[in-house]
C-alpha positions in Angstrom: 3.9 -18.3 -7.6 4.8 -14.6 -7.9 7.0 -13.3 -5.1 5.9 -9.8 -3.9 7.9 -7.5 -1.6 7.8 -7.9 2.2 5.0 -6.3 4.2 4.0 -5.6 7.8 0.6 -6.8 8.9 -1.5 -3.8 10.0 -5.0 -4.0 8.5 -7.9 -6.1 9.6 -8.1 -8.6 6.8 -9.8 -10.1 4.9 -12.6 -7.4 4.5 -16.0 -8.8 3.7 -17.9 -8.7 0.5 -21.6 -7.8 0.6 -24.3 -7.9 -2.1 -26.1 -4.5 -2.5 -29.8 -4.1 -3.0 -29.1 -1.6 -5.8 -32.9 -1.5 -6.5 -32.5 1.0 -9.4 -30.2 -1.2 -11.5 -31.2 -2.8 -14.8 -32.3 -6.4 -14.5 -29.6 -9.0 -14.6 -26.9 -6.9 -13.0 -25.7 -7.8 -9.5 -23.6 -5.3 -7.6 -21.4 -6.2 -4.7 -19.2 -4.1 -2.4 -15.9 -5.0 -0.7 -15.7 -3.2 2.7 -12.2 -1.9 2.7 -13.7 0.9 4.8 -13.5 -1.7 7.6 -9.7 -2.4 7.4 -9.5 -0.8 10.9 -10.6 2.3 12.9 -7.7 4.7 13.0 -6.3 3.2 9.8 -9.6 2.6 8.0 -9.7 2.6 4.3 -7.6 1.5 1.3 -4.4 3.4 2.4 -3.5 1.0 5.1 -3.1 -1.9 2.5 -0.5 0.2 0.7 1.2 1.4 4.0 1.8 -2.3 4.9 4.4 -2.4 2.1 5.7 1.2 2.2 6.2 1.2 6.0 7.9 -2.2 5.9 10.3 -0.7 3.3 10.9 2.3 5.7 11.7 0.0 8.6 14.0 -2.2 6.5 15.9 1.0 5.7 16.3 1.9 9.4 14.0 5.0 9.2 12.4 6.5 12.2 10.2 9.3 10.8 7.5 9.1 8.1 6.9 12.2 6.0 3.8 12.3 3.7 1.3 14.7 2.2 -2.3 15.2 1.3 -5.3 17.5 1.5 -6.4 18.8 4.8 -8.9 15.9 5.2 -6.4 13.3 3.8 -7.4 9.7 4.8 -3.9 8.7 3.9 -2.2 11.3 6.1 -4.4 10.2 9.1 -3.6 6.5 8.5 0.1 7.3 8.3 0.0 9.2 11.6 -1.8 6.2 13.2 0.7 3.7 11.9 3.6 5.8 13.0 2.1 6.1 16.6 1.5 2.3 16.7 5.0 1.5 15.6 6.8 4.2 17.7 7.8 6.3 14.8 7.5 10.0 14.2 5.3 11.5 11.5 5.2 14.7 9.6 2.1 15.6 7.6 2.4 18.2 4.8 -1.2 19.2 4.3 -2.9 21.6 1.9 -4.5 24.4 4.1 -4.3 28.1 4.9 -4.1 27.8 8.7 -7.6 29.2 9.4 -9.3 25.8 9.3 -10.7 24.3 12.5 -9.1 20.9 13.5 -11.8 18.4 12.6 -12.2 15.1 10.8 -9.0 13.6 9.6 -7.0 16.8 10.3 -8.1 16.6 14.0 -7.2 12.9 14.2 -3.8 13.4 12.7 -3.0 15.9 15.5 -4.5 13.6 18.1 -2.3 10.8 16.9 0.8 13.0 17.5 1.7 14.0 14.0 3.5 17.2 13.3 1.4 19.0 10.8 2.8 21.6 8.3 0.2 23.5 6.3 1.1 24.7 2.8 -0.8 26.7 0.2 -2.8 25.2 -2.6 -0.3 26.5 -5.1 2.7 25.1 -3.2 1.0 21.8 -2.8 0.3 21.5 -6.5 3.8 22.6 -7.7 6.2 22.1 -4.8 5.0 19.3 -2.5 7.7 16.9 -3.4 10.4 19.6 -3.0 8.9 20.7 0.3 9.0 17.1 1.6 12.6 16.8 0.5 13.4 20.0 2.4 11.8 18.6 5.5 13.7 15.4 5.1 17.0 17.3 4.9 16.0 19.4 8.0 15.2 16.3 10.0 18.3 14.4 8.8 20.4 17.3 10.1 18.9 16.7 13.5 20.0 13.1 13.4 16.7 11.5 12.4 16.2 9.1 9.6 13.2 10.2 7.6 11.3 8.4 4.9 9.1 10.1 2.3 5.8 8.5 1.4 4.2 10.0 -1.7 0.6 11.2 -1.9 -1.7 8.3 -1.1 1.3 5.9 -0.7 0.8 5.5 -4.5 4.2 4.4 -5.8 5.7 1.2 -7.1 5.9 -0.6 -3.7 2.6 0.8 -2.3 0.7 -0.7 -5.2 1.4 -4.2 -3.9 -1.2 -3.6 -1.2 -3.8 -4.1 -3.9 -2.0 -6.9 -5.6 -2.4 -8.7 -2.3 -6.1 -7.5 -2.2 -6.7 -9.1 -5.5 -5.4 -12.4 -4.2 -7.8 -12.0 -1.4 -10.7 -11.3 -3.8 -9.9 -14.4 -5.8 -10.0 -16.5 -2.6 -13.3 -14.9 -1.7 -14.7 -15.7 -5.1 -14.1 -19.4 -4.5 -15.7 -19.2 -1.0 -18.7 -17.3 -2.4 -18.9 -19.4 -5.6 -19.1 -16.3 -7.7 -16.9 -14.7 -10.4 -16.7 -10.9 -10.6 -16.4 -10.0 -14.3 -15.7 -6.4 -13.3 -14.1 -4.6 -10.4 -14.6 -0.9 -10.0 -12.5 1.4 -7.7 -12.1 5.1 -7.1 -9.0 6.7 -8.6 -7.5 9.6 -6.6 -3.8 8.9 -6.8 -3.7 5.7 -8.9 -2.0 3.2 -6.5 -5.1 1.1 -5.7 -6.0 0.7 -9.4 -2.3 0.0 -10.3 -2.1 -2.9 -7.9 -5.4 -4.4 -9.0 -4.5 -4.2 -12.7 -1.0 -5.8 -12.2 -2.5 -8.7 -10.2 -5.3 -9.2 -12.6 -2.9 -9.7 -15.4 -0.1 -11.6 -13.7 -2.5 -13.9 -11.8 -4.4 -14.5 -15.1 -7.7 -13.4 -13.6 -10.4 -12.9 -16.2 -11.8 -9.6 -15.0 -12.1 -6.0 -16.2 -10.7 -3.4 -13.8 -12.3 0.0 -14.0 -11.3 3.2 -12.3 -13.5 6.3 -11.8 -11.4 9.4 -11.4 -12.6 11.9 -8.8 -10.5 14.8 -10.1 -8.4 15.8 -13.2 -9.1 13.6 -16.3 -8.6 10.1 -17.7 -5.4 10.9 -19.6 -3.8 12.3 -16.5 -4.5 9.2 -14.5 -3.7 6.8 -17.3 -0.2 8.2 -17.4 0.2 8.3 -13.7 -1.0 4.7 -13.3 1.2 3.5 -16.2 4.2 5.1 -14.4 3.3 3.4 -11.1 3.0 0.0 -12.9 6.4 0.3 -14.5 7.9 1.1 -11.0 6.1 -1.9 -9.5 7.3 -4.3 -12.1 10.9 -3.5 -11.1 10.2 -5.2 -7.8 9.1 -8.5 -9.5 11.1 -11.3 -11.1 8.7 -11.4 -14.0 8.3 -9.6 -17.3 4.8 -8.4 -18.2 3.9 -6.0 -20.9 1.4 -3.2 -20.0 0.2 -0.4 -22.2 -2.0 2.6 -21.7 -4.7 0.7 -23.5 -4.9 -1.7 -20.6 -6.0 1.0 -18.3 -9.8 1.6 -18.2 -10.8 5.0 -16.7 -14.4 6.1 -16.6 -14.2 9.8 -17.0 -16.7 12.5 -16.3 -17.5 12.2 -12.6 -14.9 14.4 -11.1 -17.5 17.2 -10.8 -16.1 20.5 -9.8 -12.7 19.1 -8.6 -11.0 17.4 -5.8 -13.0 17.6 -2.5 -15.7 19.8 -4.0 -19.2 18.2 -3.8 -22.1 18.9 -6.1 -25.7 18.7 -4.7 -26.5 15.6 -6.8 -23.6 13.8 -5.3 -24.6 14.6 -1.8 -28.2 13.6 -2.5 -26.9 10.3 -3.8 -24.8 9.7 -0.7 -27.8 10.3 1.5 -30.1 8.0 -0.6 -27.4 5.3 -0.7 -27.0 5.4 3.1 -30.8 5.0 3.6 -31.1 2.1 1.1 -28.0 0.2 1.8 -27.0 1.1 5.4 -23.5 2.0 4.1 -22.0 5.4 4.3 -19.9 6.7 1.3 -17.7 9.7 1.5 -18.0 12.9 -0.5 -14.4 13.0 -1.8 -13.9 9.5 -3.2 -16.5 6.8 -2.9 -19.5 9.0 -3.2 -18.4 10.4 -6.6 -17.3 6.9 -7.8 -20.4 5.0 -6.8 -22.5 7.9 -8.2 -20.6 7.5 -11.5 -20.9 3.7 -11.5 -24.6 3.8 -11.0 -25.1 6.3 -13.8 -23.0 4.2 -16.2 -25.0 1.1 -15.3 -28.4 2.8 -15.7 -27.3 4.2 -19.1 -26.3 0.7 -20.2 -22.6 1.6 -20.9 -21.2 -1.2 -18.7 -22.3 -4.7 -19.8 -21.3 -7.0 -16.9 -23.2 -9.5 -14.8 -21.4 -9.5 -11.4 -19.7 -6.2 -10.5 -17.6 -5.6 -7.4 -17.1 -2.1 -6.1 -14.3 -1.5 -3.6 -15.3 0.8 -0.7 -12.0 2.6 0.0 -13.1 4.4 3.1 -13.2 8.1 3.9 -15.8 8.3 6.7 -14.0 10.9 8.8 -13.8 13.3 5.8 -17.6 13.4 5.8 -18.0 15.2 9.2 -16.5 18.5 8.1 -19.1 18.6 5.3 -22.1 17.9 7.6 -23.6 21.3 7.0 -23.9 20.5 3.3 -26.5 17.8 4.2 -28.9 20.4 5.6 -31.8 18.7 3.8 -31.6 15.8 6.3 -33.2 18.0 9.0 -36.4 18.5 7.0 
């Protein structure tokens, strides 16, 4: 048995697996969805699985303040604020914004949960977010606090174990459902979710292909980021496993116009999917990824029988984009 790091139980687990109608798919393909959008309410989505490990590490180190970063509608930042409030910790969110935005969606919820929000420019976020969080850490330390920095998306070596544990959960559910998933597909936005699944798939000797669909940047960027995460994770384990960039399967080409920017075809897909399946995808992550997965399957580029898509949440980020769905009023 592989011994993974300690974690604090925060999410509502296990999340259920549902079979999708997926009426437009080629014959012989069955598509399922794992509802990690239902890991909680305030902490909904995939981030809470990673925070179970990261926050445990912060507590073990005697920290009392969580510092993290993300876009203005970051699911991870909102979940971090919720966890901090629940555990009696402080939280500081470094978000990408210009200060003119109305508090809504995840941004509003972070404020409601008591987080201190510091907005920084797009340029500073891209080039200096780590440095800025270190400056905040030093500032708070000088005041006698004990801050802990959580990287973007909680995607680091220890956070990845949230989805190592999720893979153990999936394997158990396969037994209960009497089914084997020959492919698992997940959105890639910071790489931690994919990293954990891939590590577990190999170390647990689970015969499954793990695919990531990147929603920004490109495949090479995420392959290198995921590989770095994996190497960091392996330092927490008493086992030796060889990974290479070739082990990482990224389906490129569905990032559209960039992070958080939605194309009309993606929005139309989200609306059609909601009407057919009764499941709401978000425009930043799962909408792009499921759109990409369906396109790949229809084109015959993925040859698998039973495919599991992990719904990583993001519902609150949909509300600030409501005006983009103007066609729903017709």
